[in-house]
Structures are given as C-alpha cells and as structure tokens.
N, C-alpha and C positions, 0 to 999 in steps of 0.2 A: 560670140560663138553660139546663141542658137540660131540666128540666122544662117549661118556656118554648117549646121547639124541639118537642117530642113532643108537646105539645100543637096547636102550629102544624101540623105533620106528620100527625099525628089528624085534624084537622079538613080537611085536604086528601081526605080518604078518604070523606067523609061522603058521603049521598044530595045532590044539587042543591037540593032543596026546601028543607034548613035555612036557606039562605040569605035570608032575610026581607028584608035590606034588601042590593037590588045593586045601589047607586047608586057608584059611584067618583070622589071628587070630588078633585082636582090643584089646588091652590094654589103657588103658586112669584112667586119676584121673581128679577127679571133687569135690574139698575138700569144696566146697560153699553148695550144696545139702544135704541135710541128708541123711542118711543109709538108703537102700529100698527102694529110687527111682529108677523106671526101666529104661534104659536106652535100646536103640531099633537100629538096622540097617533094613536097607529096602533097597531095589534096588529104584534109581534116575531116573526110568522113569518116569517123572510125565507127560508126554503127553500120556500113557498109564494108566490111575487110576486103572486100575487090575492090571495090573501087578505091578505099583508101592506099590499098598499094599501089596505086597506080604513081608511080616516080614524075614528075614533071620537070625536074632540072637536077643537074649535078654537076659537082666541081671540084677539085682538087684545094686546098689553101696553098697559096704561094707569097712568101713573103708576110705571110700573118692576114693576108686578105683573099678574100675571094669575090667573084660576082656571076651570077646566075640569073639565066632570061627564061621565060615561057611564055608559050599564048593561051589566053582566057579569053571567051567570049561574055562574061557575065561575071557580076561579082562573087568571090570563091570565100573562103577559108581555108587556107594552105599551113604545113607546119615545114618551118625550116630544121633540118637537126642533123645530128651527126652519131654516128653508131658508138665509139669508144674513143674518149669514155662519153659516155649517154646523155645527150639532154638537149633540148628542144624548145622551140617558140613558137606558138600558134601566130598566126599573123592573119587577118581579115583584109583583101585586096580587091583592086578597081581592074579593069583593063589598061594600060597606059601607065599603073604607078610606078614610081620611081622610089624605092624603099630603102634605106641603109638603117641596118644592124650592126650595133656597137657590144661585141659580146669580149669586153675586157675582165669582167667580174670573175670572182673565184668558182661560181656556178656555171660557169658559160654560158650557153644560150637560155636556160630558165631565167637570169634576171638578165637579160641583155636590153639595152637600150634600141628604142625602134623610131625613126623618123620617116617621114613621107608618106605613112599608111595613114592618111585621114578617115578613111573608113573603120578600120580598125579603131583608133579611140573614139569613133562614134558609137561601136558596137559594145567597146567595155564600158563606157559610161552608163550602157542601157543593161549591160550581166552583171555590175557590179550593186545595182540599186538595193537588191534582197537583202545583200553583207551590210550594207552601211549601218550606220546608230541612227542616222535621222532617218531610217524607213518609216513608214507608218506601223504604230506600235500594235493597230488592235487587229493586224492581220500577220498570218506567218508568213514567213519565206516560202514556203511553198506557193499558198494564194498570190501572195505580191507578183512572184513570176509567173503563174497562170496569167492573171490581169496583165503585166507587161506583154506578154505573148501576142495577147488580144490586141492591145495598143498597134500591134507594130506586125499585124497580120497581113498589111497589102505591101511589105517590103521581104527580101529574103532575110532580115532581121528575127523572121518570126521563126520558120524551121529552125534557124539556127542557134537561137534559144532554145528549144524545146531539144535539141539536141544536148548545148549544154547542163539542161537541167534532169538529161534524162534518168532514167532509175528513180527520179521523185514522184511517182505514184502522178504523172500529169497525163495520162491516158492521150497516146498518140494519135490515135482515130479521129477523138474529137477535134484536134487542133488540125488534124489534116484537112477535115471538109470545113473547116472554118476558113482556110485560106482561098483565095481565089485562084482560077486556073492558070491565072501566066507563074505565082509562086510556084503552085503543085509543080511544074512545067520546067521549072529552074533546077540546076543540079543539088541544090540543097535540099528541094520540096520534093525531085526524085528520090533520093537520099530517105528523107521522111515517107514516104511511101514504102520502102523495104522494111523501115522500122515498123509501120502499122501493119503490114504483112506477117511480120514476128511478133507483134505481138497479139495477133489474133491465132496464130500456132499455138503460144504461150498458154492462152485461155483454155484453146480445146485440150490441150495437154493437163493443164492445171485442175479440169473437171472430169479427168478419168479417176472413177476409182481406185483404180490401182496405184496414180501417180499421189494421190491423199494418203493412202493410207502410210505410204513410202516416207511421204512427208513427215504424217502425225509421228511415226517412229522415230525419226530425229529431233521433232519439237521438244524443248522442255520448257516447264513452266517455270517462269523468274519466282522465286524461293522469297518468303517474307524477309524483310529488313527493317532496322530503326530507322534510317533516312537514307534519302535517296541514295548519298553516294558512298553507301556502304553496301550497296547491290553486289559487286563484285565480291567483296566478301562473301556474304551469303551463297554467291554461287559457286565458290569455292569449297566451302565449306561441306557440300551434296556430297564433295569427291575425297573424305576423309584416310588420311595415308598414302594420296594418289600422288606423283607429281602433276601437275595442271596444266597444261599450255592454253593462252588464250590468244586470240584471232579478232580484233576488234575491226570491222570492216565495211562496206554496204553494196547493194549490188549493182550500183553505179559505178563503182567505182577499180578504172581499168588494174591499178596498179596490185591492189588488191587479189583481184582474179589471178592475175599473172603468177603472183606469189604461191598462191594456191597451187598452182601446177609445181612451182619451181619445188616445193615442199613435198610432190608425192614421192620421191624416190626413198624418202625419211620415215615416212610413216610405216612402212612393216616392221623397221625396227622400232620405231616409236610404239607399237604394239607389243613387241617382245617384252619391252622393258615395261608395261604398263603405264603409260605414257597416257594421261586424259587428253583426247582434243575438245577443247569447250570454242563456239564461234560464237560472239557479241553483234551483232548486227544494230548497226545503228537506224534510228525511225525511222530517217530519209529514204529506207529503200522501200522500193514497190513490193509491197507483200507479194503479190503472184508471185513475180520473177524470185523471189524472196525462198516461195515452198518450191518453185520449181528448182532452183540453184543449190539447195542445201542437201536434194536427193543425189547430188553429184559429186558434193564434198563431202558427206559423210561427217560422223561427229555427234556432237552433241551442240544445240543449237538454241540462241536465246535472242528476243527481239526487246531491245529496249524502248521505252517510251521518251518523249522527248524530256520530261524531267530527267528522270534518270541518267539518259544520254548525256545533257548537261551535267549533273553533279559529278558522273567520273570525269568527264572533261575537265572540270576544275579541279578535282581530285588530284588526277595523276598528271595535269598540266599538257597532254600532249593536244596540237595544233592541227594534226591531220592524222587520216587513215594510209596505208595499213598499220595499226598498232600493237605490240605484243606484251604479253606478261607470260613469264614462268614462275611457277610458282615449286616449292620443295613438297615433298613430303608431312613439314611441318603445317602446311598451308602459308609459308611464308614467302612475299613475292623475292624471286634471286636477280630476274631478270627482266629491262622494261625497255621497249626503241618502238620509235618510230620507221618504217620502212622495213623492207626485208632485209636482214642481213646477212643472207646466204646460208647455205644448208651447212656450210663447214662449223660456222660461226655458233648455230641453232644448236649442231649436233654436241659441241662443245659446253654450252649451256644445258641443256640439257642433262650431261654427263655430271656437271657440277652440283646441279636440282637434284637427283641421283644419289650420288655420293660426291661430295667435295673431294677435291684432289689436293694434295699436298704440292706436289710437283705438276708444275705446268708447262706448256710448251708456248708461251705467251712470247712478249716482249721480257728479256731478262732483265727487266730494270723496272723501278715502282719510282712514280713522280709523285712527291710530298709540294705541294705547294699552300701558303695561308695568309690571311693579311694582319697584321698587329699594328694599332696607332701608335703613334709617339714612342716607336721604339727603333728607328733609323738609326743604321751602326751597330744593334748588338747583333747577336750571334747567338742560330739555332740551333740546338742540337741532337741529333739523333742518337740511340740505346738499343738495344737488343733488351727484350722482357721479359719477364716470366721465367721461364726455364727452357733453352740451356742458357749460358753465355749471359744471366744475370748483368745488367750495366756493363755488357762491353759496347766501345763507340761502335759506330758503323762506320763501314768504310763509305767515306765519302758525303758521309750525312752531315756536316753542314753547311749552314748559309749565313750572308749578313743581313738583315732588315735595310731593304731598298726602299723609298719612296712607299712606306708601310707594308711594302709586301717581301715575301720570301719562295723561293723554290730551290727542291736540291734533287735530282736522279742520281738513285745507289742500285749499285745491280743487288741482285735477287734470282735466287734459281728455286724457291719455295715459298711456300707459305708460313710467314714468321709472324710474330707478334713485338713490339714495337712499343719503346716511349719517347714522347717529342720533349724536349726542356728548353722554355723558353723565357726570355726576364720574369712574363707575368704569368706562365702559366704552365704546367706539364699536362700530358693527355696519353694515355696506351690507346694504339688502337692495331688492326690485324690488316696486315697488305700480304696482297700475292703479286708472282711476277705479271707483270703488263699493267696493274694496276695504277690511278691515279686517286690520291687521299689529295683532300681541299679540308682545310679548317680554315674558320674565320675566328678570329681569335681561339679560344680552346674549344669552340661548336665546331664539330665535324659536318661538314656542308656534303660532302661527297667519302662514301667508305666504301671498304671491300664487305659483300652481302654477307659474308662470318662474322662479321662486327653486329650485326644486329641479332642473331641468332645467337652469338653467345650471350648478349647484354639483355635479351629475354629469357635466356635460362636462368644467367648466373641472376639476374635481378630477382627472380623468385626462389634462389638459395640464399642468397644475400637477405634478402629481405626478412626469412623465415631465422636463420642467424641472428640479425642484428634486433628484431621481436623479441629473442629470448634474453639477448645483453640487455636490452633494455628493461625488459621486466626484471633481471638479476639485480639487474643496476639500482632500480628502484626501491626494490626489496629491503638491499642492504644499504641504502646510501647513507646512513648516519655512519657508519664504520667507514665507509669511504672516502668520506668527508672528513672524518679524522684523522685518517692515514697522510691525505694531502696535505694538511694543516700542520699535520706535525711529524716530519721527518726526522726528527730527534728519537721517536717513540715508534720507527717503521717494523722493529723486529718484533716490539712487546703485539703489537696493534695487530700486525698480521700473523701472530700467532693466536691469535684469538677464533673463538668457535664460530663468532660472526664472518668474520672475514675468509675461513676456511672454507665456511658452506658457500660463500658467492663463490670462491676460485673454484669450488666442485659443482657448481652450477654452470659456470662458463666452460667446465673441461665438457659439461655434457652436451652441450650448445655445438660446439666443437667435433666432437667426435660425428653428433647428427650431421653436423654440415658436411664433415668430409665423407658419409655414408652418401649423400646426396650427391656428391663429386662421382664419387666411385661407381655410382648407380649412372650416373650420366655415361662415365668414360666407357663401363662396358654398354651399354646401347648403341654405344657409336665408335667401339673401337677397332673398326672398320673403314674411319675415315678419319681427316683431320680434326671434325670439331671434338671428339669425345679427348684428345691429349691436348688440343688450344684449352679446353675447360681446363684438364688436369694443371696445365703450365699456369692459370687465371688463379690458382686456388691450391697453390704446392706448398703453401706456408700450415696447410693444414694436415697433412699427412704425407709421410716418406714413401718414393716408389718401392715397390716388392715386384719380387719376380714373377708372380702371380698376374699381376698388372701388365707387365712385358709381353709375356707368355701369349695373352690372348689379343695382342695386337697384330694387326693384317701386315701382312709383308712389306707392301707398300709406307706403311705409316712407320714399322720400324726401321726401313732405310732412311726415315725424314730425320733433320737435325734433332726434331723432339724425340724420336724414336732412339735415335742413339745415343743422345744425351739421358734418356731415361736407362738404357743399357748399362752406360758407364756410371750412373748414380747407383742402381742395383746392386751393380759387381761391387760399388767400391762401398756401398752398406756394412756394417758389422751386426745390425739385428738380425738375432736369427742363427748369426755364427759364430763359433769360440774366437775372442779375441786373441790375438798373436801376444805371444808372452815377450815382457821387454824387462832390461834391466838396467837403475838407475840409482845415482849415489845419493846418499843425504848429507844434512849439513854437515855432516862429521866425516865424510867420504867411503862412509861403508855402502855397500852395493847391494840393491835389495833388486828381487824379482817380482812380477805380479803374482805368477804362481805362488810363490812363498807366502804372501799377505794373503791371497786368498785362500789358502791351507787351511784348514778348519772352520772355516767359517762358511753360512748357507747361501750368502752375498757381498759381493765387495761393490763400494760406490767410489766411482773416480771423479775428481774435480779438476780439470785442465783449470788453470789459473795463471794470474802475475801479479806482481806488485804492483805495475802501474794501470791494473783495470779497476775502476772504483766499482763497477757492476760485480765484480769479484770478489772486491773486499765488503761489499754490504753484504753479499750474500752469505760469507761466511757464519756470522752467527745462525742463520738457518740450518747451514749444514751441520754446526755443533747440534741444534736440536733436532734434526733429523735423525743424528748420530745417538742419541739420547732415547728418541721415542722409540727406534726400529732396534736399540740392542736386544731386544729380544726375541727378535726374529733373525739373531744372528749375524747380523751387518756388521762388517769392519768398512774402514773409510781409509783412500788415498788421496794426497792431493800431489799434482805436478804440474810444477812450475815449469813458464815458457818465456822466463826472464832472459834476456842475452848475457847479464852481468850476474855471476853468483851474488856476489856483494849483495845486489839487490833483491834478491830472493830470500838472500839469509836474514837482512834485516828484515821486510816483510812478517817472513815466519817469527822470529822472534816478538814482533809486535804484536802479531794475532795470538798467540800462544797455542797452536796446534794441538790438538791432546791424542793426534794418531800422526802415521807417518806421513812425512813430507819429500817430496822427489826432486832433484832441478834437470831440467829434460834440454835446456834451449830449445826448444822446439823441435828435434826430428821426429822425436816418438809421436808427439802429438801430429804432425805433420804426415804422418805413414799412415794414421787410421782416419784423415781427413779431416781434420778440426778444423772448420771456419773462420770462428769467431771464439770468443771468448765472455763470459763464462760457458764452459763445456760439460756439463754432467753425464756420464755414464754410470748405470747399473749392470752389475755381471751377476749371472747367479754360479752355484758352486762349481759347476763343468766348464768355466769361464765364458757360455755363452751371453751374446749383448741382451739384456733384455729391453734395453731401451739405451740412445744416445742424440748427444747434442743439445741437451736438456738445458733451462737455464729459469732464473725468475721464476714467477709461482708455478711454471708447467711443472717442475720438480717434484713440488709438494704435490702436485694432481696426480703426478705418474706412480708417485710414492704408494699415495692413498690408494691408487686403483690394484698395484700389486700386493700390497701387503693386507689392504682391505681397511685397513683405520688409521 
C-alpha cells in the first residue's frame, strides 16, 4: 500500500504532457431515483464560485444507471451531484480514470461506494488523519493539518488540503507562498490564489475602524458558568422572558451560511415577536472571517473556546453543524435539530415556544413505542388521563409486546394527557399530533416538550405540598399509627383532637396547593400549559365559572376546555339545588325543600347498603349531626340501592336518627354523583356550599364552614 501511495503521489508531480488519455469516465447506479433524473459533475473548487459552477458533464439516469465522460489535463477534485433530492459525492480523479459509483444507500450519493479512484483514496487517507483517534495528542487538529499541508507542498494535495480545511485559521497566503511554481499554476493552485486575494481583502476590511465598530456591537462576552457544559444555559439566562433562537455554526461551514440566507425572510417576523437571535461559533472558525461575517448576519454573537465547544457537543450530542436550539420564555429548550429543517418547520417551532398550541396541523397521529423485557405476549393499553374522559380507553390504543418491544399509532387532533398501562408499570405523559413518544420500561426517552415543562412546574408544587404532608405526618405520627393499627376503633380515634388537628393541617396544605395550581393556570390561560396543569391536579379543586371565563378562545375550544365548560355547567356548587321528592321506608313522600324548612343548613349523604366506606362513615355523620346541631343543621340520607329491601335492612341496622329516603339512583344521577359516599351541604336557601365530599374531607369542609 505504501508503494502504491508513493507511485500515485509521484504521478501528481509529473509534467502534464505525460497524461496521454485525458478522458475521465464515471459510471454509476442510483436505483432509488426515477429514470430521467439528471446527474451532474462539476469542479469542486467551491472557494471560487465562478470556477465551481462549471459543469463538466451531465446525463439522465436510465434503468437506474448513468455514465458520464469529461476531459481534464491534470488531477482534479470534482463533485458528482443531483439537485433533487440533493446529494453529492466529492471525488479526486486523475486523467484517464474510470470510476464506478454505487449509490444504493438511503442517503444517495452521500454514502455512495467509489471504486477506481485510487487518487481519491490516497487523498482521503491524508485528509482523515487529524480526525483519527490515533493522531498525535500533543498537537491540535489544526496544527496537525498545517503539518500535513507542508508535507504535501509538492503535490496538488497541498492546495486541496488547504481548501478542505478552509475557515480554520490557516492563513492562505502563507501556504500559497510555500508551494512550488508548478503547484501554484495548477487548477487548485490557481483557486488557492483566489482565496489568498480574498483573504487580503478581508484583512483590509477587518482593519477598517467602522467595520470593527460594527462587529464589536454584535459581539457578546461569554457569561460566567459553573461548568463548561452549562455555557449555553448561561447564555440563554442573559435573555430572561424571551424566546431564544440559537444557531451553532462556523465560518467554514457552507450549509451553515446557506441556512442563514434561507432564514432571512423569517427574521422580520422573529423581530416582531421579540425572538432573540443568538449565534454560537465553533472555535475552529477563523476569527477574522468571523468578525467580518457577523456584520452581515446580525443578532448576538458568541465565540466559544475548545473546552466549551467540546463540552456542549458531549452534552447535546450533536455530531455536526449547523445545529439549532429554541428556548421558550421559561428558558427551557423546546426544539433541537441538526441541519436546517426549513422555514415552515422553524416558524412552527417558534410559535410553539411563544405559546404552546392545543391544536396542531401536524400529522393527526401519535406514535408510542417502547421496550419491556420478559413480557412477550402481554398487552400494553393506553387511556386518556386527567380531565376529561378520565380512564377512557384510547381508540387503537393497545399493542402486544413482541420480542421485547411494542408500538401503537393512535389518531390525535390535539394535545392530550394519557396514561399507559403495562404489566410492569403505568406512566402518565403528554402527546400532541405528530409526536413520537418512546419508553424504555417506565422511563421516557423521548417526550413532548410540554412534558418537561409540566414536570418542572408541578414538581415544585408537589414538593411544597408533600413537604407539608410529611411535616404534618411526623407531628401526628402517634395517632396515625394508632388509627392504622386499630381499625375497630376508627371512629373514636378519628374523633380525637389530635387526629382532627392532623386533617386540618392537611386541608390547609391542599388549599395552598390548589392556590398554586390556580395561579399557574391564570398565568397560562391562553395556552395548553395552564389547563393541562389543572388537569394534572384536578383533584384539588372543582372548576369554576371564572376559571373557564378567563381561558382564551382557542383553549375553550379544546377537549379540555369543553370538558371544563361541561363540568362548570354540571357543578352545583354556588347554585340552588333542584328540589326532589322521594319515599321513606314507610312509603311516605318527602321533598328536599320540606326537610330544609326551618333549618339553616341541610347535609345530604348519598350512600348504599353495599358501600363499605359509606357504612363506616355513618358514625362520623352522627357525630357531625350532634356537633353542629346548635348551628341548626339538618341531616338527610339518600340511598341509591337498586333493591328496596337491601336499603330497608341497612337502614334498620344503622338506626339512623334522621330521615332516610330511597332513590334507586335517579336523583343522584341527575346531580352528577360520580361515586359514593357523596356528601353535600346546602344553606337555608338551598344553595350548594360544597358537594361530592367523602372521608376526612367532610370534617375538614364542615370545620371551614362553621369555624369549629
């Protein structure tokens, strides 16, 4: 191999006249593209656009194949390319070469296999040396490339390596003067001469005081940070309350510069929406070029050092540039992408960061996939979570685990909260149309951007709430342990001052938690975040008319908005309870208004003979009746038993000292009783003070109303 490489390099130094055959033939296969697609070959001296635009040959694909021929009289780097879908393959060729290209891979010419281009193989072995892990570690990549250029100064590989490393602060004039006359006069030597002339002009422009002032106005000092990998967090923190767009780029990166031109039509819209443009340059950029280029780009510019760039590369895992981040007003990264995805996609992501939308124009499906070991043949099921349609199965939301993996694609028209049930775990997550959600066991590997926002916001609220609960538990641990250890003494123990003090403390923490949820909902009343947060915490408060009224029109039209509207309309709290008439055990009919007459309050307990929590709660109801008798409280039990005889037997067993009526669930259903026991309190005018209470929450609510 070494002798072959030396023979190739030796040939590169021979006078041009030795090439008796100047025709280069390129045969290729591209079965993925339709016949008629045009394949072209051009000079690859892209640092001189006028030269590189020269088309050397072109031909259409026929039966998945193509053949092109062109004349050169010296070694040349060319590029074979197709316009749509765009892909290309640079190749170093010698006069007389017969090259074969097999482009049957998914990325077309980018990953094509090349045969017959021995000079290309030799060049790539040299070009790749600075990137290899076994390169000398006591020298930087750039300095190593400079060394390689000097070692190849007598061949056209020299200027070609300069081009390949262009933008890396090489100093073109220094190397041009290093090359012998024959190399300077070669095709690539002449192209390098153009680069030298451009470099001189750039240096002169860079030294102009007006230009320096313009660049200095755009340059930003890298802010302080605790660790290099957190440098981007520190930069984003410079723009609080703003949506921030970050473009990771370098002066030598052609796709970076092309993307900057592509996004220009979006920039006025970005400015109108107060989106901050931030450009973070790789340290491999030429500092002089960088100062010149940023004046045409605008925005805010940061130039990272090697340690910072390496650290963020490791943190974010991007393997190339251009690379992009979008941060929302809370400083959370909502979008990351390698390669420019186009203006339509970028605008969509900006809009999400500005105000997360409920309804999406994306694909009307959500894909959920995951892996679970040792559960083949078992079923994974998906349900709606939160509010509305709590625990309703999702259409097409089942999948069978096969070879340790599952996948389901469900129809979706807007952002929803779901929970997934697997034999080994359950998990809750957020998904929008077009999302791909990925689990490994119960761990979310890929989630909707709202998932992290909700997690951060709700974690803080849950932390405060749980801290309060833990504090209350520790303070009253003795009575709680006694209650758990003595179920037969539940009533007497839960009636003790110590237990009542515990429940009052928990009630206060629930009130504070509800206030935090309400505040977050108010602050995000015009987007999905607020109502989704309420859905996550709906158990801490009932929706009210004022909550619904302040929602934006878009949120009101969402499934969650419509469900809140229905819940508010169906809620009896604050409304006069409709009168009803039911029979007692003797068949006598009694109306609710009749039982309320002469009293300031009426407490109604919906129950059933088969309901154990209802039966366990009756001693407490008797205690409440006695405790609040002086407050002129009347009591009423309404049974939803299907069989009248079951109700009468339970009635006699419990020996209730107040009126008990039989409903057969019709009245309870009309009031939206979802589960029993369900305890309601009315004032003397029949207004509902609270509804749907049970367990300890009844005593908490009564103490809040009566003050004792």
